[in-house]
C-alpha positions, 0 to 999 in steps of 0.5 A: 450526540457523539462526533468522530473526534470524541468517538475516535479518542474513546476508541483508542483509550477505552477500555484499555489504551491502544489497539494491540496486545501480545498473546501466548501460543504455548501453555505456561502453567506447570513447572514442566511448561516453564522448564520447556519455555525458558530455562533450561529447555529454551537452550535447545532451540537456541543451539539448533538456530545457532547451527542452522539460522533458518531453524528460527522459522521452525522454533520461533514466531519469526515467520509470521511476524512483521515489523511495522516501522516508521519515523513519523515524517509523513503520517497520513495527511498530517505530515511530520508528526514525529515518531511517537505521534505516529504510534496510533497509525502503526498500531492500526496497521498492525490491527489490520495485518492481524484482522485480515491475514492473521499476521502478528506485528510489532510496531516500531517507532524510530525517533530518527531523521538521519537516513543512514542511521535509520537504515542501520537501525532497521537493519540491526533489528531485522533478525526479529522479523519475517518481513518489514513494512515501512510506513509513513516515511517521507519522500525521497527518504523512503526510496533511499531507506527501502532500496538500501534495506532491500539490498541488505536483507533477505526478508521482504521490505515493503513500503506500503505508501508506495507499493500498496497504493500502487498495487490497489490503484493499478488494479482499479485502473486496469479495470477502468481502462477496460470498461472505458475501452482504452489500452494501457499502452496508449493511455495518456496519464497525468499524475499529480503528486510526485512523492512516494505513492505517485512515483511508485504508481507510475513505475508499476503502471510502466511495468504493466505497459504504460509508456513513459512518453504518455505520462506527465508527472506534476508536483507542487511547482508544476509539470516535471520537465527537463527545464526544471533544475530542482528535481531529485533523481526520482522525479528526474526519471519522469522529466519530459521535454515539454514547454508545458508548465501547468496542470491545466495544460497537462490535463488537455486530452488526458485519458487518466487523472491520477491524484495523490496530492490534495483537496480541489486540485482538479477543476471542472474546466480541467475535467472538461478538457480531458479526452472522451470517457475519462478516468479520474482517480482522486485519492487524496484523503480525506478530501479528494482532488475533486468532489465526486458529485461535482465530477459526475455532474461535469462529465457523465462519461467518466469512471471515478475512484477515491480513497474514501469509503463513502463513495464507490470505487474506494482505493484502499490499501487494506486490499493489498498489504495484508494479503501480499505479506501473507503470500510472501511469508507463506513461501519465505520470499526474500523480497516482494519483487515486481512480478509479485506486485503485478500478480497482486494487481491481476488477482485483485482486478480479476476478483472484481469480475466475479459474482459478489458474495452475499456477505459483502452485499449485506455488509454494505446494505446493498441488493446488488453489486456487479463489475462496472463503472461503480465497482472496479475493485473488491470491497475490503470485507470480501472473504475471498481476498485471503484465498485469492491474493496470497496464492497469487503472491506465493506462486509469483514468488516461486516462479520468479525464484525468490521463494525459499520454500514451496 
């Protein structure tokens, strides 16, 4: 009988190692082909690009190529594995880009922990790409790297652990709030996990109407408050003037629990102390902050989401990043700004309201699936995603002035 570990190792090793390969897009058979592909013919596009750098999009694959780049300091739930051990994850990311949005990827593992050096290394290789997806870089370094690169480059730079998680989770949360008859402007939100994902989620929710005074951020040392002296600038932005210190205190009468932390952080007692019709997003992988079966047993009025595929309402980044980059690349967006992120949230949210295609039902062995407490986000195999999300992203890029073509 096979097991997950054995199957996973065989999958990555056989019939040949890895998950990605490069392929040819032009014929390379005859002498004429060779003279066009390389010397002497290749000199012609080189001359054109030297004169007009934007012609790189016309004569090379730059416009459909994303660099998936990591230094391996925050890999999945494994922590700092180092650059080399992060390569299977980066290849996997490339695989999903290609499968869901037909975007080509070079995965780049950079053996570097120095922030300045990492920024410069990525900036130096940026001309290769039409966009850069930063991956599995620990906080707060990830914030510094992304912010610096965004100011230096004229292509999208997107840290998926931050913004991909935020976009998908926010789409689900907006639907959950609607179903629970709550308003984002009034919702009392507790976010457990003050790293890349947690802070990005809260920033996006505030851009969509959440009030900072209603957000309690909790890290491994308790509530992020103005009494703490050990806060980095990104946590400091969420510091509350409060005498409360514990998660249990934070959870009293909360409308929303947003977990991007670790296993079994949320207890039954904490869940019982939440407001009527609570929303619990327990997104830690592989083990959520509270077991879904226990949560539903404790509260029959809740809506729950996890990061797992074996429970309803999976918050899965594959609903976001391939389509977000597809829409950005299609109009040569210079960045993925907040307007584009909100457009992605709204497009995802609305798609869950629509009738579910039969192919999705067949893929999950279901007879029926409709918008409600156990369906607040589209399924990853929904064929409509590629038609809906990129268009919303492209239009938002055009409307906000960051698109370079229409």
